[in-house]
C-alpha positions in Angstrom: -7.7 -1.7 16.3 -6.3 -4.1 13.7 -7.4 -7.2 12.0 -7.1 -11.0 12.0 -4.7 -10.8 9.1 -2.5 -8.3 11.0 -2.4 -10.7 14.0 -1.6 -13.6 11.7 1.3 -11.7 10.2 2.6 -10.9 13.7 2.3 -14.5 14.8 4.3 -15.6 11.8 6.9 -13.1 12.6 6.6 -11.2 9.3 6.8 -7.9 11.1 10.5 -8.7 11.7 11.2 -8.8 8.0 12.8 -5.8 6.2 10.4 -2.9 5.9 10.0 -1.0 2.6 7.8 2.0 2.6 6.4 3.4 -0.7 3.9 6.2 -1.0 1.2 6.2 -3.7 -2.0 7.8 -4.9 -4.8 5.6 -6.3 -6.0 6.4 -9.8 -9.5 5.2 -9.2 -11.7 3.4 -6.6 -13.7 0.3 -6.9 -16.9 0.5 -4.9 -18.2 -2.5 -2.9 -21.4 -2.7 -0.8 -20.1 -0.7 2.1 -16.5 0.4 1.2 -14.3 1.8 -1.5 -11.2 -0.1 -2.6 -8.3 1.8 -4.1 -6.9 0.3 -7.3 -3.5 0.3 -5.6 -4.8 -2.4 -3.2 -6.2 -4.4 -6.1 -2.9 -4.4 -8.0 -0.9 -5.3 -4.9 -3.3 -8.2 -4.1 -3.2 -9.4 -7.7 0.6 -9.4 -7.9 1.0 -11.2 -4.5 -1.7 -13.7 -5.6 0.5 -14.7 -8.5 3.3 -15.5 -6.0 1.1 -17.1 -3.4 -2.5 -18.0 -3.9 -3.0 -18.7 -0.2 -2.9 -15.0 0.6 -5.5 -13.4 2.9 -6.8 -9.8 2.7 -8.6 -7.8 5.3 -9.5 -4.1 6.1 -9.9 -2.1 9.2 -10.7 1.5 9.9 -13.4 4.0 8.9 -14.4 6.0 6.0 -11.6 8.6 5.9 -8.7 6.6 7.3 -8.4 2.9 6.8 -5.8 0.1 6.3 -5.8 -2.9 4.1 -3.8 -5.9 5.2 -2.4 -8.6 2.9 -0.5 -11.6 4.2 1.0 -14.3 2.0 2.5 -17.1 4.1 4.2 -19.1 1.3 5.7 -15.9 -0.2 6.6 -14.7 3.3 5.2 -11.3 2.6 3.1 -8.9 4.6 1.7 -5.6 3.2 -0.2 -2.9 4.9 -1.7 -0.3 2.6 -2.6 2.7 4.8 -5.0 5.3 3.4 -5.4 8.7 5.0 -7.6 11.5 3.6 -5.7 14.7 3.0 -8.7 16.7 1.8 -12.4 17.1 2.3 -13.9 14.8 -0.3 -13.5 11.2 0.7 -14.1 9.6 -2.7 -11.7 11.9 -4.5 -8.5 9.9 -5.2 -6.4 13.2 -5.3 -7.2 13.5 -1.5 -5.8 10.1 -0.7 -2.3 9.7 0.7 -1.3 6.1 0.8 1.6 4.5 2.6 2.5 1.0 1.5 4.4 -0.9 4.1 6.0 -4.0 2.6 7.5 -6.6 5.0 9.5 -9.0 2.8 13.1 -10.1 2.5 12.5 -10.8 -1.2 13.8 -8.1 -3.5 11.9 -9.7 -6.4 8.5 -9.3 -4.6 9.3 -5.7 -3.5 10.2 -4.8 -7.1 7.2 -6.6 -8.4 4.8 -4.7 -6.1 6.5 -1.3 -6.9 6.3 -2.0 -10.7 2.6 -3.1 -10.4 1.7 0.1 -8.5 3.8 2.3 -10.8 2.0 1.3 -14.0 -1.3 2.5 -12.7 -0.4 5.8 -14.3 1.1 5.8 -17.9 3.9 8.1 -16.9 4.5 6.4 -13.5 3.5 7.2 -10.0 6.0 9.9 -9.1 4.5 12.7 -11.3 1.1 12.2 -9.6 2.2 12.4 -6.0 1.4 15.6 -4.0 4.4 15.5 -1.6 3.0 18.1 0.8 0.1 15.7 1.6 2.5 12.9 2.4 4.7 15.1 4.5 1.6 16.3 6.4 0.0 12.9 7.0 3.1 10.8 7.5 5.7 12.9 9.3 8.7 12.9 9.2 8.8 11.6 5.6 10.1 14.1 3.0 9.9 14.4 -0.7 13.5 13.4 -1.3 13.1 10.2 0.6 9.9 9.2 -1.2 11.5 9.8 -4.6 14.7 7.9 -3.6 12.7 4.9 -2.4 10.7 4.7 -5.6 13.8 5.0 -7.8 15.5 2.3 -5.7 12.8 -0.3 -6.4 11.9 0.5 -10.1 
C-alpha cells in the first residue's frame, strides 16, 4: 500500500528529515465524487502551496482508514496525514483521529503548518482532542506528549 507521492518523497530522501508528529481532529469534511477530505488536509495543502507551488498530493486507503500524502520538493517538506476512525460513523469528524507526520528540517514550515491547523477551531485544536481516541489508535502516544508537541510548535 502507498502512493506515488510517498515513493517520490522516499526517493528524494525526505523520510530522513526530522519527524514532527501532531495529532488533530478535523472540524468539517469536504466531499468529492468518491471520498471525503478533512479540512485539516486542505489547510496543510494550502499552507505548503504558499511555500512551494510544485507540491503534489495523493491519497491511499479505504473509507475508514486512509492517508493523504503531500510532497513539496522545493520546500523540502513531506507530510503524511493519517486518518483513523475511532467510532462507528465514518463521516462524523468527532470519530476521526488524525496523526500528522511532518518531515521537514524547517522550523518555519512546521510552525506554519501547526498554526494553520490550530486556527480551524476558534479556541485552538487542543480543547477539541479526545486523547483516549489517539492513545487507542496510535499507541504508545500519551496525552502529555500530544499537548507538549502542540505547545512546542505554536
